[in-house]
Backbone as numpy.savetxt, mean C-alpha at the origin, in Angstrom:
# Nx Ny Nz CAx CAy CAz Cx Cy Cz
-89.32 66.74 -29.88 -88.48 65.93 -30.75 -87.34 65.35 -29.92
-87.08 64.03 -30.10 -86.09 63.33 -29.28 -84.68 63.70 -29.73
-83.81 63.97 -28.69 -82.42 64.35 -28.95 -81.58 63.09 -29.18
-81.00 62.97 -30.40 -80.22 61.78 -30.75 -78.73 62.06 -30.73
-78.26 63.20 -30.30 -76.85 63.54 -30.28 -76.09 62.76 -29.20
-74.80 62.63 -29.38 -73.95 61.91 -28.43 -73.60 62.83 -27.28
-73.52 62.25 -26.15 -73.15 63.03 -24.99 -71.65 63.29 -25.00
-71.23 64.21 -24.18 -69.80 64.58 -24.10 -68.97 63.39 -23.65
-69.47 62.62 -22.71 -68.73 61.46 -22.22 -68.53 60.42 -23.31
-69.54 60.20 -24.09 -69.46 59.21 -25.16 -68.45 59.66 -26.19
-68.47 60.97 -26.49 -67.52 61.47 -27.49 -66.09 61.28 -27.00
-65.85 61.63 -25.74 -64.50 61.47 -25.19 -64.07 60.01 -25.18
-64.99 59.13 -24.92 -64.66 57.71 -24.91 -64.26 57.23 -26.29
-64.99 57.68 -27.28 -64.66 57.30 -28.65 -63.30 57.84 -29.06
-63.05 59.11 -28.70 -61.76 59.71 -29.05 -60.63 58.95 -28.36
-60.80 58.58 -27.05 -59.78 57.86 -26.32 -59.52 56.50 -26.93
-60.61 55.79 -27.30 -60.45 54.47 -27.90 -59.71 54.56 -29.22
-60.04 55.62 -30.02 -59.38 55.78 -31.31 -57.89 56.05 -31.12
-57.55 56.86 -30.10 -56.14 57.16 -29.84 -55.37 55.89 -29.43
-56.00 55.06 -28.62 -55.35 53.80 -28.21 -55.09 52.90 -29.40
-56.09 52.79 -30.29 -55.92 51.95 -31.48 -54.81 52.50 -32.36
-54.81 53.84 -32.53 -53.77 54.45 -33.37 -52.38 54.22 -32.75
-52.28 54.37 -31.40 -50.99 54.17 -30.74 -50.50 52.73 -30.86
-51.39 51.76 -30.72 -51.02 50.34 -30.83 -50.53 50.03 -32.24
-51.25 50.61 -33.24 -50.86 50.38 -34.63 -49.50 51.02 -34.91
-49.29 52.21 -34.34 -48.00 52.88 -34.55 -46.86 52.07 -33.93
-47.12 51.49 -32.76 -46.09 50.68 -32.11 -45.73 49.46 -32.95
-46.75 48.83 -33.52 -46.49 47.68 -34.39 -45.67 48.08 -35.60
-46.06 49.25 -36.19 -45.31 49.71 -37.37 -43.85 50.01 -37.00
-43.63 50.61 -35.80 -42.27 50.98 -35.40 -41.41 49.74 -35.15
-42.01 48.75 -34.54 -41.27 47.50 -34.27 -40.85 46.82 -35.56
-41.63 47.00 -36.60 -41.33 46.33 -37.86 -40.36 47.12 -38.74
-40.28 48.42 -38.51 -39.44 49.22 -39.40 -38.13 49.64 -38.72
-37.96 49.39 -37.42 -36.74 49.80 -36.74 -35.56 49.00 -37.29
-34.34 49.49 -37.02 -33.13 48.82 -37.50 -32.97 47.45 -36.82
-32.71 46.47 -37.60 -32.49 45.11 -37.11 -31.07 44.66 -37.48
-30.48 43.81 -36.62 -29.15 43.30 -36.99 -29.23 42.46 -38.25
-28.15 42.50 -38.98 -28.11 41.73 -40.23 -28.30 40.24 -39.93
-29.03 39.61 -40.75 -29.29 38.17 -40.56 -28.00 37.37 -40.68
-27.81 36.44 -39.74 -26.62 35.60 -39.77 -26.79 34.48 -40.78
-25.68 34.04 -41.35 -25.80 32.95 -42.32 -26.27 31.67 -41.61
-26.96 30.89 -42.32 -27.50 29.63 -41.78 -26.39 28.58 -41.78
-25.66 28.51 -40.64 -24.54 27.58 -40.51 -24.99 26.40 -39.65
-24.71 25.18 -40.08 -25.09 24.02 -39.24 -24.41 24.10 -37.87
-25.05 23.58 -36.83 -24.48 23.67 -35.47 -23.06 23.11 -35.38
-22.81 21.99 -36.09 -21.50 21.38 -36.01 -20.39 22.19 -36.64
-20.76 23.19 -37.49 -19.76 24.00 -38.17 -19.68 25.41 -37.62
-20.51 25.72 -36.62 -20.49 27.07 -36.06 -19.25 27.25 -35.18
-18.68 28.44 -35.16 -17.49 28.68 -34.32 -17.82 28.49 -32.84
-16.88 27.91 -32.10 -17.08 27.69 -30.68 -16.77 28.93 -29.87
-16.87 28.79 -28.55 -16.57 29.93 -27.67 -15.11 30.37 -27.82
-14.86 31.57 -27.47 -13.50 32.09 -27.54 -12.59 31.35 -26.57
-11.27 31.36 -26.87 -10.31 30.68 -26.01 -10.38 31.18 -24.57
-10.59 32.48 -24.41 -10.66 33.04 -23.06 -11.81 32.43 -22.26
-12.94 32.24 -22.93 -14.10 31.64 -22.25 -13.81 30.19 -21.89
-13.25 29.47 -22.88 -12.95 28.06 -22.62 -11.92 27.91 -21.50
-10.87 28.71 -21.52 -9.85 28.62 -20.49 -10.41 28.97 -19.12
-11.28 29.97 -19.08 -11.86 30.35 -17.79 -12.69 29.20 -17.23
-13.46 28.56 -18.09 -14.28 27.44 -17.63 -13.39 26.30 -17.14
-12.33 26.01 -17.89 -11.45 24.92 -17.50 -10.73 25.23 -16.18
-10.25 26.46 -16.06 -9.56 26.84 -14.83 -10.50 26.76 -13.64
-11.70 27.25 -13.82 -12.67 27.20 -12.72 -13.00 25.76 -12.35
-13.08 24.89 -13.37 -13.37 23.48 -13.09 -12.20 22.83 -12.33
-10.98 23.10 -12.81 -9.81 22.55 -12.13 -9.70 23.05 -10.69
-9.96 24.33 -10.51 -9.88 24.89 -9.16 -10.92 24.27 -8.25
-12.11 24.04 -8.80 -13.16 23.42 -7.99 -12.79 22.01 -7.57
-12.28 21.21 -8.53 -11.88 19.84 -8.19 -10.67 19.84 -7.26
-9.79 20.83 -7.42 -8.63 20.91 -6.53 -9.07 21.11 -5.08
-10.05 21.95 -4.90 -10.56 22.18 -3.55 -11.16 20.89 -2.98
-11.89 20.17 -3.83 -12.49 18.91 -3.38 -11.41 17.91 -2.96
-10.35 17.78 -3.79 -9.28 16.84 -3.47 -8.50 17.26 -2.24
-8.28 18.55 -2.07 -7.58 19.03 -0.88 -8.36 18.68 0.37
-9.66 18.89 0.33 -10.50 18.55 1.48 -10.45 17.05 1.75
-10.51 16.26 0.66 -10.49 14.80 0.82 -9.19 14.33 1.47
-8.05 14.79 0.92 -6.77 14.35 1.46 -6.52 14.91 2.85
-7.03 16.10 3.12 -6.87 16.66 4.46 -7.56 15.80 5.50
-8.65 15.13 5.11 -9.36 14.24 6.04 -8.79 12.83 6.02
-8.31 12.39 4.83 -7.89 10.99 4.68 -6.49 10.75 5.20
-5.55 11.66 4.97 -4.16 11.45 5.37 -4.00 11.28 6.89
-4.66 12.08 7.73 -4.53 11.83 9.18 -5.04 10.45 9.58
-6.13 10.01 8.95 -6.65 8.68 9.26 -5.64 7.61 8.85
-5.05 7.78 7.66 -4.04 6.82 7.20 -2.83 6.83 8.11
-2.41 8.02 8.55 -1.24 8.13 9.42 -1.50 7.47 10.77
-2.71 7.63 11.31 -3.02 7.02 12.60 -3.07 5.49 12.50
-3.44 4.98 11.33 -3.53 3.53 11.16 -2.21 2.90 10.74
-1.22 3.73 10.36 0.02 3.21 9.82 0.77 2.31 10.80
0.91 2.67 12.10 1.62 1.76 13.01 0.99 0.37 13.09
-0.33 0.31 13.21 -1.00 -1.00 13.26 -0.81 -1.76 11.96
-0.86 -1.03 10.83 -0.65 -1.68 9.54 0.75 -2.25 9.43
1.75 -1.48 9.89 3.13 -1.95 9.83 3.33 -3.19 10.70
2.73 -3.17 11.89 2.85 -4.33 12.79 2.21 -5.55 12.15
1.02 -5.37 11.57 0.33 -6.50 10.94 1.15 -7.04 9.77
1.74 -6.14 8.98 2.57 -6.59 7.85 3.81 -7.33 8.35
4.42 -6.82 9.42 5.61 -7.48 9.96 5.28 -8.87 10.48
4.14 -8.98 11.16 3.72 -10.29 11.68 3.48 -11.27 10.54
2.81 -10.80 9.50 2.53 -11.66 8.35 3.82 -12.12 7.67
4.75 -11.18 7.49 6.01 -11.53 6.85 6.82 -12.51 7.71
6.82 -12.28 9.02 7.56 -13.17 9.91 6.96 -14.57 9.92
5.64 -14.64 9.97 4.98 -15.95 9.96 5.32 -16.71 8.68
5.31 -15.99 7.53 5.67 -16.65 6.28 7.12 -17.10 6.28
8.01 -16.28 6.87 9.42 -16.64 6.95 9.63 -17.87 7.82
8.95 -17.92 8.96 9.07 -19.07 9.86 8.57 -20.34 9.18
7.48 -20.21 8.45 6.94 -21.38 7.74 7.92 -21.90 6.70
8.54 -20.98 5.98 9.55 -21.41 5.00 10.77 -22.00 5.70
11.18 -21.36 6.82 12.33 -21.87 7.56 12.11 -23.28 8.06
10.90 -23.58 8.50 10.59 -24.94 8.94 10.74 -25.92 7.78
10.32 -25.46 6.60 10.46 -26.32 5.42 11.93 -26.56 5.10
12.77 -25.53 5.19 14.21 -25.72 4.93 14.83 -26.67 5.96
14.35 -26.61 7.20 14.97 -27.38 8.28 14.68 -28.87 8.18
13.52 -29.24 7.70 13.12 -30.65 7.69 13.98 -31.47 6.73
13.73 -32.77 6.76 14.50 -33.67 5.90 13.90 -33.71 4.50
14.69 -34.21 3.58 14.23 -34.31 2.20 13.04 -35.27 2.09
12.98 -36.26 2.99 11.85 -37.18 2.97 10.54 -36.46 3.26
10.60 -35.41 4.09 9.39 -34.67 4.44 9.06 -33.60 3.41
10.09 -33.01 2.81 9.87 -31.97 1.81 10.98 -32.04 0.77
10.63 -32.12 -0.50 11.68 -32.24 -1.54 12.54 -30.99 -1.66
12.08 -29.86 -1.10 12.88 -28.62 -1.18 13.66 -28.35 0.10
13.63 -29.29 1.05 14.31 -29.09 2.33 15.82 -29.22 2.17
16.54 -28.63 3.13 18.00 -28.74 3.16 18.46 -29.79 4.16
17.52 -30.39 4.90 17.84 -31.53 5.74 18.57 -31.23 7.03
18.35 -30.04 7.63 19.01 -29.72 8.90 18.61 -30.72 9.99
17.35 -31.17 9.93 16.86 -32.09 10.96 17.57 -33.44 10.91
18.20 -33.75 9.81 18.89 -35.04 9.70 20.03 -35.12 10.71
20.70 -33.99 10.99 21.79 -33.98 11.96 21.35 -33.43 13.32
20.51 -32.39 13.31 20.15 -31.72 14.56 18.85 -32.23 15.16
18.21 -33.22 14.51 17.01 -33.81 15.06 15.75 -33.02 14.72
14.58 -33.66 14.83 13.32 -32.98 14.57 13.15 -31.77 15.48
12.77 -30.65 14.89 12.57 -29.39 15.62 13.80 -29.01 16.44
14.97 -29.42 15.95 16.22 -29.04 16.61 16.43 -29.66 17.97
15.83 -30.81 18.22 15.91 -31.44 19.54 17.22 -32.21 19.77
18.07 -32.27 18.76 19.33 -32.99 18.92 19.34 -34.26 18.08
20.46 -34.50 17.41 20.53 -35.67 16.54 21.34 -36.79 17.15
21.44 -37.84 16.41 22.21 -39.00 16.85 23.68 -38.81 16.47
24.53 -39.59 17.12 25.96 -39.52 16.83 26.23 -39.92 15.39
27.04 -39.13 14.71 27.37 -39.42 13.32 28.88 -39.55 13.19
29.34 -40.41 12.28 30.80 -40.59 12.11 31.41 -39.38 11.41
32.56 -38.96 11.90 33.26 -37.84 11.29 34.75 -37.98 11.56
35.54 -38.10 10.51 36.99 -38.20 10.60 37.42 -39.30 11.57
36.77 -40.45 11.43 37.13 -41.62 12.21 36.62 -41.61 13.63
35.77 -40.66 13.97 35.23 -40.61 15.33 33.74 -40.31 15.25
33.07 -40.49 16.38 31.65 -40.18 16.45 31.43 -38.77 16.99
30.58 -38.00 16.31 30.31 -36.62 16.71 28.82 -36.46 16.97
28.50 -35.84 18.10 27.10 -35.60 18.46 26.73 -34.16 18.05
25.92 -33.98 17.00 25.49 -32.64 16.61 24.68 -32.01 17.75
24.87 -30.72 18.01 24.16 -30.09 19.13 22.69 -29.87 18.81
21.91 -29.83 19.88 20.50 -29.44 19.72 20.45 -27.95 19.41
19.44 -27.54 18.67 19.28 -26.13 18.31 18.07 -25.48 18.98
17.29 -26.28 19.72 16.11 -25.70 20.36 16.45 -24.98 21.67
17.74 -24.87 21.99 18.16 -24.07 23.15 19.41 -23.25 22.83
19.70 -23.10 21.51 20.92 -22.42 21.11 20.91 -20.95 21.48
19.74 -20.35 21.61 19.65 -18.92 21.95 20.01 -18.67 23.42
20.22 -19.74 24.19 20.65 -19.57 25.57 22.14 -19.39 25.70
22.86 -19.60 24.62 24.30 -19.41 24.65 25.00 -20.34 25.61
25.94 -19.81 26.35 26.73 -20.61 27.27 25.87 -21.26 28.35
24.80 -20.61 28.74 23.93 -21.13 29.80 23.28 -22.45 29.41
23.11 -22.67 28.11 22.45 -23.91 27.67 23.39 -24.81 26.88
24.68 -24.65 27.09 25.64 -25.54 26.46 26.16 -25.09 25.12
26.04 -23.81 24.80 26.56 -23.28 23.53 27.49 -22.11 23.84
28.65 -22.38 24.36 29.53 -21.31 24.86 30.03 -20.35 23.79
30.06 -20.78 22.55 30.57 -19.90 21.50 29.48 -19.03 20.86
28.27 -19.19 21.32 27.16 -18.37 20.81 26.90 -17.25 21.81
27.21 -16.04 21.42 26.99 -14.89 22.29 26.00 -13.89 21.70
25.57 -14.13 20.49 24.58 -13.24 19.86 23.93 -13.96 18.70
22.87 -13.37 18.20 22.19 -13.95 17.04 23.11 -13.97 15.83
24.00 -13.00 15.77 24.92 -12.94 14.64 25.85 -14.15 14.62
26.17 -14.69 15.80 27.01 -15.88 15.85 26.30 -17.08 15.22
25.00 -17.16 15.44 24.23 -18.24 14.82 24.25 -18.08 13.30
24.06 -16.85 12.84 24.09 -16.61 11.41 25.46 -16.98 10.81
26.50 -16.56 11.48 27.85 -16.84 10.99 28.11 -18.34 10.90
27.64 -19.07 11.92 27.84 -20.53 11.92 27.12 -21.17 10.75
25.89 -20.72 10.49 25.13 -21.29 9.37 25.80 -20.93 8.05
26.21 -19.69 7.92 26.78 -19.26 6.65 28.13 -19.92 6.37
29.02 -19.90 7.35 30.39 -20.34 7.12 30.68 -21.76 7.57
29.75 -22.32 8.35 30.01 -23.65 8.89 31.02 -23.57 10.03
31.56 -24.72 10.41 32.55 -24.74 11.49 33.66 -25.70 11.11
34.83 -25.17 11.03 35.97 -25.99 10.66 36.25 -27.03 11.74
36.53 -28.24 11.32 36.82 -29.31 12.25 35.60 -30.01 12.78
34.43 -29.70 12.26 33.18 -30.35 12.67 32.41 -30.75 11.41
31.36 -31.57 11.56 30.56 -31.94 10.38 29.72 -30.78 9.84
29.73 -29.62 10.53 28.90 -28.50 10.11 29.50 -27.82 8.88
28.86 -27.94 7.69 29.40 -27.31 6.48 28.92 -25.86 6.36
29.47 -25.15 5.42 28.95 -23.80 5.12 27.69 -23.94 4.27
26.70 -23.10 4.59 25.43 -23.19 3.88 25.15 -21.97 3.00
25.89 -20.92 3.17 25.63 -19.71 2.38 26.26 -19.80 1.00
25.58 -19.23 0.01 26.15 -19.19 -1.34 27.43 -18.35 -1.37
27.60 -17.50 -0.37 28.82 -16.70 -0.31 30.04 -17.55 0.05
29.78 -18.72 0.60 30.87 -19.62 0.98 30.68 -20.98 0.32
30.21 -20.94 -0.91 30.04 -22.16 -1.73 28.97 -23.08 -1.19
28.01 -22.53 -0.43 26.90 -23.33 0.07 25.67 -23.20 -0.82
24.57 -23.88 -0.47 23.39 -23.89 -1.33 22.31 -22.86 -0.97
22.44 -22.13 0.15 21.35 -21.28 0.62 21.65 -19.81 0.37
20.62 -19.08 -0.08 20.78 -17.64 -0.24 20.45 -16.94 1.08
20.61 -15.61 1.10 20.43 -14.86 2.34 19.00 -14.98 2.87
18.00 -14.94 1.97 16.62 -15.03 2.42 16.34 -16.38 3.07
16.86 -17.44 2.50 16.64 -18.78 3.08 17.31 -18.89 4.44
18.48 -18.30 4.60 19.15 -18.32 5.91 18.35 -17.51 6.92
17.81 -16.35 6.50 16.95 -15.56 7.40 15.73 -16.37 7.82
15.13 -17.08 6.88 13.96 -17.91 7.20 14.34 -18.98 8.22
15.48 -19.61 8.00 15.93 -20.68 8.89 16.18 -20.14 10.31
16.80 -18.97 10.40 17.06 -18.37 11.72 15.75 -18.02 12.41
14.81 -17.46 11.66 13.51 -17.13 12.26 12.82 -18.39 12.79
12.96 -19.49 12.07 12.37 -20.74 12.56 13.07 -21.22 13.82
14.40 -21.16 13.84 15.16 -21.60 15.03 14.75 -20.78 16.25
14.51 -19.51 16.08 14.09 -18.66 17.20 12.77 -19.14 17.79
11.87 -19.64 16.94 10.54 -20.05 17.42 10.54 -21.40 18.12
11.59 -22.20 17.97 11.59 -23.55 18.57 12.39 -23.59 19.87
12.77 -22.43 20.40 13.55 -22.41 21.64 12.71 -22.91 22.82
13.31 -23.73 23.64 12.65 -24.29 24.81 13.52 -24.03 26.05
12.84 -23.71 27.13 13.50 -23.51 28.44 14.61 -22.47 28.37
14.40 -21.43 27.54 15.35 -20.32 27.47 14.60 -19.06 27.91
14.85 -18.55 29.13 14.13 -17.36 29.59 14.38 -16.17 28.66
13.39 -15.31 28.55 13.51 -14.16 27.65 14.69 -13.27 28.02
14.94 -13.12 29.32 16.03 -12.23 29.72 17.40 -12.84 29.46
17.45 -14.14 29.10 18.71 -14.79 28.76 18.75 -15.22 27.31
17.72 -14.86 26.56 17.61 -15.29 25.17 18.43 -14.34 24.29
19.57 -14.82 23.81 20.45 -13.99 23.00 19.83 -13.64 21.65
18.89 -14.43 21.21 18.25 -14.17 19.91 17.23 -13.05 19.98
16.89 -12.62 21.18 15.91 -11.55 21.34 16.58 -10.21 21.61
17.91 -10.13 21.37 18.57 -8.85 21.46 19.58 -8.70 22.57
19.93 -9.80 23.25 20.96 -9.69 24.29 22.28 -9.29 23.64
23.13 -8.60 24.41 24.39 -8.12 23.88 25.34 -9.28 23.62
26.32 -9.03 22.81 27.30 -10.07 22.56 28.03 -9.83 21.28
28.44 -10.88 20.68 29.24 -10.79 19.48 30.51 -11.56 19.73
30.50 -12.81 19.34 31.67 -13.61 19.68 31.99 -14.59 18.59
32.68 -15.63 18.98 33.09 -16.64 18.01 31.90 -17.48 17.60
32.01 -18.05 16.45 30.95 -18.93 15.95 31.00 -20.25 16.70
29.82 -20.92 16.74 29.76 -22.20 17.45 30.31 -23.31 16.59
């Protein structure tokens, strides 16, 4: 008669499989019955409370500190470059300002026929300060001096000019006993300080046959009577 009983191995396999199924089912039951946190109310996202102030402040501080480091690094690299370029920038600015001043001074010097805003210095002192024609003054003829060599002082026929300041004083106050009037608004003249500076800068540029080492307008010592 054929033996239909289960072998020991088969029985153990069945028992093991049953235990696994029972354990899996128990785990599912435990997961479903364990304590769960109370359900939160269904609040729309726009109405939910935001992070605590401490969290927000920490984020903001960290962000500020990060950007501060970036800016410090940037300025640490940029400022030396700016400082090294500053002398050249200052020179370029000075040249530009001087060129503009000379251009305006030339305009002030010319005659009204050439520019409606001119003060007409060329009418007495000649074009580009080359010397004018004799003009009547107090019953006599007076020859206005040339200005294209005035920076030479006594060496070029201007004995009363010993410094650039003497030229300024002559323009501002004029010269008593000569046709030269006062031009500064401080002495009832029509020109302000900037216009006089422009005019002086122009006169400096039209100097002829005046060596640099004898050019009083380039910083030679002096300080004397007005011309």
